[in-house]
N, C-alpha and C positions, 0 to 999 in steps of 0.2 A: 551724467548731465546731458540733456538733449542739445543738439547742435545749435538750435535757435537761441537757447538760453545762454550758451557760451558766447555766441556772437553778440547778443544783447549786452552782456556784461562787458565785453571788449569795447563795444561802441560807446557805452556809458563812461567807461574808464578813459577812453581817448578824449571824449568831450570834456570831462572834468580836467584832465591834464591840459587841454588846449586853453581852458579859462585861466590857468595860472602860468602858462608859458609866456616868456617875454620876447622870444624870437618869432618873427612873422612866418618864417619858413617852417618852423616846428609846428606852429598853430595850423598852417595850411595842410601840412602832411597828416597831422592828427585828425583834423576834420575830414580829410579825404579818406583816411582809413575808416573812420566812423561811418561815413556815407557808404563805403564799400560793404561794411558789415551789415548795415541796415538793408542794403539791396539784397545781400545774400539771405538775410532773414526772410525777406519777402519771397524769394525763390524757394527756400526750404519749406516755408509754410504752404506755398501753393502745391508743392509736390506731395506734402502730407495730406492735403485736403482731398 
């Protein structure tokens, strides 16, 4: 599995979990993780281009 695909799956999973989380801190951390994954996806895709 390519790195960008793995990161995309992780970001999507974190975003789904954040929608069902009741704890504000958990939501914040999941969304921050998803944002980090999406930033890394951008970096990975730029290196491959």
